[in-house]
TORFI-380688 format. One record per residue (C-alpha): x, y, z. Coordinates in steps of 0.02 Angstrom, whole numbers, plus 50000, padded with zeros to 5 digits. Layout:
<gukes>
XYZ...
</gukes>
This chain:
<gukes>
556945485445041558065471945043559145463844921559955446344957561525440844851561235422544883560105414145017561335412645137561805429545181560815441345264559835453845166560655471745139559155487945189559135496945020558695513045051557045518444941557895531344835559235520244787558115505844717558275509044541559835513444541560225498044597560975484444469560275470544598558885460444633557675470344759556145465044867555045478244924554005475045105552725471345009553415458144925553725464444736555085465944647556065475944558557095468444460559085471044413559625482944296560005471944165558055465944151557415482344169558315488144022558345472843918558125474243727556385475243641556845461943529557145449943678555745455243782554555452643599555195436143612555035430543773553235436143773552905425343601553715410243669552505412243836551125414943721551535398743625551545388143790549795390243873550125405943937550875401744109549445389044164548135399444138547325383944076547485373944231545725381144284543965382544213542805391044336542935403444482542805392244631541205398144748542215394044901543475403344873542815417844785541875416744964543385418045086544005432844961542305442945005542345438645171544405443945192543935460545100542475462945232543665459545344544925472745294543695485645274543025483745449544615485545523544875503345394546165496845273546005505545125545985491644961546325493444802546255481344659547605480444515547405469244350549105469944285549015471144091549915453643988550895457343828549865460043703550495445343597549895434543775548285442743778547885440943568548455423243607546925422543756545665431943641546005421843493545865407443607544485410643722543855394043756545475387343812545805403343909544045409343967544365412544155545645425144107544155434944068543065428544209544315434944329544395452344249542455452044257542505445344450543715456844511542855473044441541255468144497541845465744677542865484044651540925489244611539965480344752541375485444892541885502944835543565496544789544715508644657545055494044515546695500844417547455491744245546515478044143547475461844077547055470443898548535481143853547585489743747546225496043870547415503743992548425513443812550075501843822551175496943695552415480043682553825493543717553015495843896553425475543950554945467843998554615450543957552645442743927552075447944101553075462244176552665480144143554175493344151554005504144299553525517644177551955509344115551665504444284551675521244331550395525244207549255510944260549435513144437549275531944477549455527144652551315524444623552495538544655
</gukes>
């Protein structure tokens, strides 16, 4: 795990057991980010407010595409086959959206239909290639409440552990 105070400094290596006790933004070797303590412990009213703002602003560009491109879906499947041929265990993770965002998508399905198509596609690929699929874009499907989110997109660590049991 690494942390940079700014882009000009060398990254500091942070031991895994320290990442949640630090008040820094930490980047994991897999590219995921552990946000600073202030963001992780923010007031629920602020988190819900951020989610509501995102829901009222085109859901982070989820309207910028209208179909799953056959070329890229084939490329994705070819990549799955390649990884499996090398013995790599693959899992799919569908991170839930905050309820406000998901409800906005459900209420405007003609506008956000690709969100639902992508989830269906990932589940189909999981079944086709025997890949475990964890989570759902729908927070209700995995038993999450608004309190499980730091904003419209980011689940709290405890919520993530509920949805993704491979996390220690």
